[in-house]
Phi, psi and omega in degrees: 000113188283318190263303186295329179255028185305315183293319183289325190264008186301325181291329183299331184261009183299319182295317180296328178297320178295320180298319180303312182301321181290324183286315191260001178243147177278158175302133183289138173287142179302132180269040175283122184298326180293323176297319180298315181298315179293322180300316182302315181299310180296319183301310183290323179293317183290323188262336186228005182299331181269351184262336183227159178287161188297327179295317178296314181297318179299317178296318180295320179300315180294322182283344186269347186276125172282143171291160188305313180298316179293327178303311181282332179292314181294323178297320179296318180296315182296321182293336180252009186296329184289342182265023177295172184288003172301334184278325183242092189298332180298337176272321185291319182272072178284110186299316180298317179294322177301314182293319178297316180296322180295323177292319176298317181297321179297317177297317180291327178295329176285321182292320181257031186304310183296314182296316180294323178298316180289323178294317179297319180295316185290315186260352177060039174244130181300137181297334178295324178290318180298312179296323181295317178295319177302320178296312185291319186287323185211017181053049180058033177091004181269345181285149179288139171253095198281343187227154166293129179299323177300311181296319181296315181295317177299319180300321180293325176294319177301320180287346181061038173251121182054050190301315181298318179302310184285333172298317178296320179292325177296317177303320179294316182291330175293323174299316179301315182291314183298326180272005177055040179286333178205150181293137184303319183289345183267349185283074181262148181196208184268180178292348176258001177092003177293131194259141169067193185292326177271000177057057174272133167291156185306320180297322178288328173303314181289324183281318193240352180295139184237128174273079189282335179268004174055043178258009176093001179210152175269109185250101181269011182251319187233349181259106182300320183290323175297319180297309183294318180291325180293319175301314181297317181295323178300309182294320178297320182294335179265009169096026175303132181263123182298141176068014176251120180293158179288330181158192180202155176288145180225164168254154184222142176284153180293336183291332182275115187290140183292344180282008173260023173271171174124154184293342180272000175244098184249134178222161177285159178302324179293320180295316179301320180298322181292338176271003179084020179257110192238134174301139175297317176261109185298339181265003187295328179249030179300139178075000175269136178297148180295346179278353181304129183275133176223165178239152178276132179238122177230078190297342173231034179059222181281359181263020179200180178300157182235150187217152162256130184235149180264182179297333180295329177299320181282342168293320177299328180289347174291335178283319177206129192285352181290133172301320182295321179298307181300323179290322179296314178301315181295318180295315179297320177299320177300315180296322178297326179279000178091010179273171183270159174293153178297152186273331182297150182251149172277118179274127183294136178228185178307131179292129185251158172217176184306314184293319180296318182290320178300320178297316178296317179300319178298316180296319179292321180297321179297336178272003179087013181266146184268112178255006185079223179281148171279082190242359179076015178234146182266085174276183188295329180290322177293317179300315180297319180293324175299315182296318180293322178295320178298321180296316179298326181274002181059038174262172172295130184274113181237342181061026178198144179296135179274000000 
């Protein structure tokens, strides 16, 4: 029994978990610091020696090297990144933190009222959404940016994880440095190389960064207006629709199976109503035509709140692909606008981590069910497969491990 006895049977799948790791992971590069230092020199000369002059390359090599302590620190952070609270929403949706952040955002919205009003008008993104992303990404600029983005990106290439992706990001950050768009020592970011307060990867900095204060550079570290305008430009570029809410909390009848959630199943508000799916706040979709297409979102299956979401919710997922991230941003934006927190509660279930979920995904895949990527995260495809498997086993359909 994969789902209902998930907790009891976890040891049974330990061997298959080890096999998965052997199949889906590459041999690890030695984390010998001396090897890393030599590798950096050869890497830049071999890959970029013909693109830049020797003085520039020499400077980049020096700027790309992590100190020994930071070398092991960043590796430790990356290795545990999958076990963030994105997996366990009852931890991620900290009500007290949400309320504190909403109050901070309201104060900042008053302080930057004129700037936010003009940015909202120009990019047609609600200021509550802009402020919410700023809060989540860097706590309004108060969060530590622990690494040079250049060093972090180079380290990921060294680790050979998503190598093409990080090579493309390295090319972008070299363009930024070569064109003197920002000082090299100032390019601080996360362990994945996301830069500044809005956490833009270098390619997004080049595509969506906005010099809103017209000082000749896009400053995502110290210029609040550049930060706010860049967030707005990012969402606008991905098709945010003006005057369309992100979604609303709903109630659902038990007869309607949870495995019919997901962005690829779109229905009109009238159709959802005929299935017994009703907004908790009857005025939440006021003034929207009943033909408006929405999707059902159940981020913890039957063990958590349920929502109908519009295309704008999936625009938020362009910023971060996690359902929980987009829902957190949306919820915080609601609080900033003076609305109430969703009423549904997260019911505690077996605590999950990356390895347990990967094991479950592998087991479901062997049964011919589509879990999407074997990524150790419970996305909508994995939730749907859990629900369908439960139905086949004649268990209670919850679309989430108990």
